[in-house]
C-alpha positions in Angstrom: 71.6 40.7 166.3 72.1 44.0 164.7 71.4 44.3 160.9 74.7 45.4 159.5 73.1 46.4 156.2 72.2 49.6 157.9 75.8 50.5 158.0 76.7 50.0 154.4 78.0 52.9 152.7 78.0 55.1 155.9 80.7 57.4 157.1 82.0 58.3 160.5 83.8 61.3 162.1 86.0 61.0 165.2 87.3 63.5 167.8 89.7 62.5 170.5 90.8 64.5 173.5 93.3 63.7 176.3 95.9 61.1 176.5 97.4 58.7 174.0 95.4 55.9 175.4 92.4 57.7 174.4 93.9 58.1 170.8 94.7 54.2 170.7 91.0 53.4 171.8 89.5 55.8 169.2 91.5 53.9 166.7 90.1 50.5 167.9 86.6 52.1 167.6 87.3 53.1 164.2 88.4 49.7 163.1 85.3 48.2 164.6 83.0 50.6 162.6 85.2 50.1 159.5 84.6 46.2 159.6 80.9 47.1 159.9 81.0 48.9 156.7 81.3 52.6 158.1 84.3 54.2 156.5 86.0 57.4 157.9 84.3 60.7 156.6 86.5 62.8 154.4 87.4 66.4 155.3 84.3 68.5 154.7 82.0 65.5 154.2 78.9 65.2 156.3 79.2 62.1 158.5 76.5 59.7 159.5 77.8 58.9 162.9 80.2 61.0 165.2 82.3 59.5 168.0 83.7 61.9 170.5 86.2 60.4 173.1 86.5 62.6 176.0 89.0 63.2 178.9 88.1 64.4 182.4 91.5 65.0 184.0 90.6 68.7 184.9 87.7 71.0 184.7 89.2 72.4 181.7 89.2 69.1 180.0 85.5 68.7 180.8 85.0 72.2 179.3 86.9 71.2 176.3 84.8 68.0 176.0 81.5 69.9 175.9 82.9 72.4 173.2 84.1 69.3 171.1 80.7 67.7 171.3 78.8 70.8 170.3 81.2 71.6 167.5 80.9 67.9 166.1 77.1 68.4 166.3 77.2 71.8 164.5 79.5 70.4 161.8 77.4 67.1 161.3 73.9 68.2 162.4 72.3 64.9 160.9 74.9 62.5 162.4 74.2 60.0 165.1 76.3 61.2 167.9 78.2 59.0 170.5 80.2 60.4 173.3 82.4 58.1 175.4 85.6 58.5 177.3 86.4 59.6 181.0 84.0 62.6 181.0 81.1 60.3 179.8 82.0 57.7 182.4 82.1 60.4 185.3 79.2 62.7 184.3 77.0 60.7 181.7 73.7 62.5 182.6 75.5 65.8 182.1 76.7 64.7 178.7 73.3 63.2 177.8 71.7 66.6 178.4 73.7 68.2 175.6 71.1 68.7 172.7 72.2 66.4 169.7 73.9 63.7 171.8 72.2 60.2 171.0 74.4 57.8 173.1 76.5 58.0 176.1 78.9 55.0 176.5 81.0 54.5 179.7 84.6 52.9 180.0 83.2 49.3 179.9 81.2 49.9 176.8 83.3 52.2 174.6 85.1 49.5 172.6 81.9 47.7 171.8 80.1 50.6 170.1 78.0 48.5 167.6 76.5 46.5 170.5 74.6 49.6 171.6 73.4 50.8 168.1 70.4 49.3 166.5 70.1 52.1 163.9 71.4 55.6 163.3 68.2 57.3 163.8 68.5 60.5 166.0 66.9 60.3 169.6 64.9 62.9 171.4 67.2 62.5 174.3 70.7 60.9 174.8 70.7 57.3 176.0 73.3 56.5 178.8 74.8 53.1 178.9 77.5 52.8 181.7 78.8 50.4 184.3 79.6 51.1 187.9 83.3 51.9 188.1 84.1 48.9 190.5 82.4 46.5 187.9 84.8 47.7 185.1 86.9 44.5 184.6 87.4 44.0 180.9 90.5 44.9 178.9 90.0 45.4 175.2 93.3 45.9 173.2 93.9 48.8 171.0 96.8 50.1 168.9 96.9 53.3 167.0 99.0 55.0 164.5 99.4 58.9 164.4 100.5 60.7 161.5 103.9 60.9 162.8 104.7 57.3 162.1 104.6 56.2 165.7 102.2 53.4 167.0 100.6 53.6 170.4 100.0 50.1 172.0 97.7 49.9 174.8 99.0 47.4 177.3 97.1 48.2 180.5 94.2 50.1 181.7 92.8 51.3 185.0 94.5 52.3 188.2 94.3 51.0 192.0 96.2 53.9 193.5 93.5 56.3 194.3 95.7 59.4 194.7 93.9 62.1 196.6 93.7 64.6 193.6 92.8 62.1 190.8 89.6 61.0 189.2 91.0 58.3 186.9 90.2 55.3 189.0 86.7 56.3 189.0 86.7 56.9 185.2 88.6 54.0 184.0 88.2 51.3 186.8 90.7 48.9 188.6 94.0 47.9 187.1 93.8 45.3 184.3 95.9 44.3 181.4 96.2 42.2 178.1 98.4 39.2 178.0 102.0 39.3 176.8 101.3 36.7 174.1 98.5 39.0 172.7 100.5 42.1 173.0 103.5 40.6 171.1 101.0 39.7 168.4 99.9 43.1 168.1 103.4 44.4 168.0 104.0 42.0 165.2 100.9 43.3 163.3 102.6 46.8 163.5 105.6 45.3 161.7 103.3 43.9 158.9 102.0 47.6 158.5 105.5 49.0 158.1 105.7 50.6 161.6 109.0 51.4 163.1 108.1 52.7 166.7 105.8 51.7 169.4 105.0 53.7 172.4 103.6 51.4 175.2 100.6 53.2 176.7 98.2 52.6 179.7 96.9 54.5 182.9 99.5 52.9 185.2 101.7 50.5 182.9 104.1 49.7 185.6 101.2 47.8 187.4 100.9 45.5 184.4 100.2 42.0 185.3 97.1 42.0 187.5 95.0 40.2 185.0 97.5 37.7 183.8 99.9 36.9 186.6 102.7 38.4 184.5 105.0 41.5 185.2 105.8 44.7 183.2 109.4 43.6 183.1 108.3 40.2 181.5 106.4 42.4 178.8 109.5 44.6 178.2 111.6 41.5 177.6 109.3 39.8 175.3 108.7 42.9 173.2 112.4 43.4 172.8 112.6 40.2 170.7 110.0 41.4 168.2 111.9 41.6 164.9 111.1 44.6 162.6 110.4 47.2 165.4 113.2 49.7 165.6 112.2 51.2 168.9 109.9 50.8 171.8 109.3 53.7 174.1 107.9 53.3 177.7 105.3 56.0 178.4 104.6 57.4 181.9 105.7 55.0 184.5 105.4 55.5 188.4 108.9 55.7 189.9 108.1 53.1 192.5 107.0 50.7 189.6 110.3 51.5 187.6 112.6 48.9 188.9 116.5 49.0 188.7 116.1 45.6 186.7 114.0 47.4 184.1 116.5 50.3 183.8 119.5 48.1 183.6 117.6 46.0 180.8 116.9 49.1 178.8 120.4 50.1 178.8 121.5 47.0 177.1 118.3 46.1 175.2 118.1 45.9 171.3 114.9 47.9 170.9 114.1 50.0 174.0 114.9 53.6 173.7 116.8 55.5 176.4 113.8 57.6 177.1 111.8 57.6 180.3 108.8 59.6 181.3 108.1 59.6 185.2 105.4 61.3 187.4 107.0 63.1 190.2 104.0 65.4 190.9 105.7 67.4 193.6 109.2 67.6 194.9 108.2 68.1 198.6 107.6 64.9 200.9 104.9 66.9 202.6 102.9 67.4 199.4 103.6 63.9 198.1 102.0 62.7 201.5 99.1 64.9 201.0 98.7 63.5 197.4 98.8 59.8 198.8 101.6 59.1 196.5 103.4 55.8 196.9 107.1 57.1 197.0 109.2 60.0 198.4 111.7 62.4 197.0 114.6 60.0 198.1 113.3 57.3 195.8 112.6 59.5 193.0 116.2 60.8 193.1 117.6 57.3 193.3 115.7 56.4 190.1 116.8 59.6 188.2 120.5 58.9 189.2 120.2 55.2 188.4 118.9 55.9 184.8 121.8 58.4 184.4 124.4 56.0 185.8 123.7 53.4 183.0 122.4 55.7 180.4 124.1 59.1 180.6 122.3 60.2 177.3 118.9 59.2 178.5 116.0 61.6 178.1 113.9 61.9 181.2 110.6 63.7 181.1 109.0 64.5 184.4 105.3 65.3 185.3 104.7 68.0 188.1 101.4 69.4 189.5 101.4 72.9 190.9 98.9 74.5 193.2 97.3 71.4 194.8 95.5 71.8 198.0 98.0 72.0 200.9 100.8 73.2 198.9 101.9 76.2 201.0 104.7 78.6 199.8 107.5 76.7 201.5 106.5 73.4 200.2 106.5 74.8 196.7 109.9 76.4 197.3 111.2 73.0 198.5 109.7 71.3 195.5 111.3 73.9 193.0 114.8 73.4 194.5 114.4 69.7 194.3 113.6 69.6 190.7 116.2 72.1 189.9 118.7 69.6 191.4 117.6 66.7 189.2 119.5 65.8 186.1 116.3 65.8 183.9 115.5 66.8 180.5 112.0 68.3 180.4 109.1 69.0 182.7 105.3 68.5 182.0 103.7 71.0 184.1 99.9 70.7 185.1 97.9 73.2 187.2 95.8 71.5 189.8 92.1 71.3 189.2 89.6 70.5 191.9 87.6 67.4 191.0 84.4 66.4 192.7 84.6 63.3 194.8 88.4 63.3 195.4 90.0 63.3 198.9 92.0 66.4 198.2 88.8 68.6 198.9 89.1 67.6 202.5 92.6 69.6 202.7 92.0 72.9 204.2 94.5 75.4 202.4 93.6 76.2 198.7 96.2 77.8 196.5 94.7 81.0 194.8 94.6 81.0 191.0 97.2 83.7 190.5 99.7 82.0 192.6 99.2 78.7 190.6 99.9 80.6 187.5 103.1 82.2 189.0 104.2 78.7 190.1 103.5 77.1 186.7 105.6 79.8 184.9 108.4 79.2 187.2 108.6 75.5 186.6 108.1 76.1 182.8 111.1 78.4 182.8 113.1 75.5 184.6 111.8 73.1 182.0 113.0 75.4 179.0 116.4 75.6 180.5 116.9 72.1 181.2 115.4 71.0 177.6 117.7 73.4 175.8 120.8 72.4 178.0 120.1 68.7 177.3 119.8 69.4 173.5 122.9 71.6 173.3 125.0 68.7 175.2 124.3 66.3 172.3 125.5 68.8 169.6 128.0 67.1 167.4 127.1 63.7 168.4 126.1 61.0 165.9 122.3 59.7 166.3 119.7 57.8 164.5 116.6 59.7 163.5 113.2 58.4 162.6 111.6 61.2 160.5 108.1 61.6 160.6 105.2 62.2 158.1 104.7 65.7 159.4 105.9 69.0 157.5 105.9 72.5 158.7 106.8 74.8 155.8 109.7 73.5 154.2 111.0 71.5 157.2 110.4 68.0 158.2 110.9 66.7 161.9 111.9 63.5 163.8 113.4 62.1 167.0 116.5 60.6 168.0 116.4 57.4 170.1 116.8 59.7 173.2 114.1 62.0 172.2 115.9 65.0 170.7 113.6 66.8 168.3 115.5 67.0 164.9 114.6 69.1 161.8 115.8 69.0 158.3 114.7 70.2 154.9 111.7 68.3 153.6 112.5 65.0 151.7 109.8 62.4 151.3 112.2 59.6 151.0 113.1 60.1 154.6 109.6 59.7 156.0 109.4 56.6 158.2 113.0 55.9 157.8 115.8 55.7 160.5 118.6 57.9 159.3 122.1 58.3 160.6 122.8 62.1 161.5 125.1 64.4 163.3 123.3 66.7 165.8 123.8 70.3 164.6 123.0 73.8 166.0 119.7 74.6 167.7 117.2 76.0 165.3 115.0 78.4 167.4 112.4 78.9 164.8 111.7 75.0 164.6 112.5 74.4 168.4 114.6 71.6 167.3 118.3 70.6 166.6 119.3 70.9 162.9 120.3 67.6 161.3 123.7 67.1 159.6 123.7 64.3 157.2 126.7 62.1 157.2 128.5 61.4 154.0 
């Protein structure tokens, strides 16, 4: 058993890259260290321990991870350095070779950091503690608050899909989840902390239920009864797992926002087949039309990847036309990055970097038009805004229930409060709609 006295009056610094799930897990690590007596280091203070939670969704993410590790080591040269996250799971030896790294923890170990630290003495070489991906079975709950008043509740982890371009199943293991009862308790804990909005996060949240024999729809219905939470938002959910029942429920629910984020990845059935996705464009269109039929004001964000292997010019044009035809609000455009060990590497045709860049710009342009049109279509409507604890110059920001970004002159009394407003003109400088306060 570790002697916890070695942690008394120690401080920790944290750096997180990647998805909201990573941020939730870093928060859980921070709570664990705080309970052991390790407080968060203040800005400019030399920390005794550094924790870097990495991403590995692309080669660029790996590069950013290495840069973040070296920067933390430079900023805190005497600190005990722990690196975890997807990059650490996929390439632990590469991470351990970075001078100054003391401990590399895999996905199975990351949320039990204290079990692997006997002291805070620097090591000559980084120690690696990971598990084989297929043996990663534990689910450790986590919930984080960002500085914008939202909380991110981890409800699921891992993925069983093994899409041809993706390394996430190798980094996070198979699909698993918490129980509905435990997750409801965590949501109730957010209420006690004064939280108003919770985003449900995970790797493949629609696949919820493998560990507990429950369903994602069961979870949604249970959380809708948590008194004190103003809004729940569903983060990215696969279109084949977004059932019509869930859509209908959200349309009439007390707390779930009319806001969906769904990965399309490609608007060409030929490319979707190469990606080994579990749906086609017909199903995706049905889901988008279903949402709009029961929630005409719903915000719909869509993920798309450009330049995957096999995406010939005609496939991209087909994809672009399909995307343009959809009644959606915004695109999140990602450029394909080849990942070692993925099935996509067996596909012959590779898209050159310049073409990838051109395709990315084309879809970003479409996204800009769709987002502005969505915003402008709500001008003059009455909405409820949850204002955030973030200030840019003299302005503050918040989001409506259907995810329209709103700006207003800073007023501290509005922070973390849901306020009735009328949507005003588009403010180009703030890239948001102005708030008109009723009364």
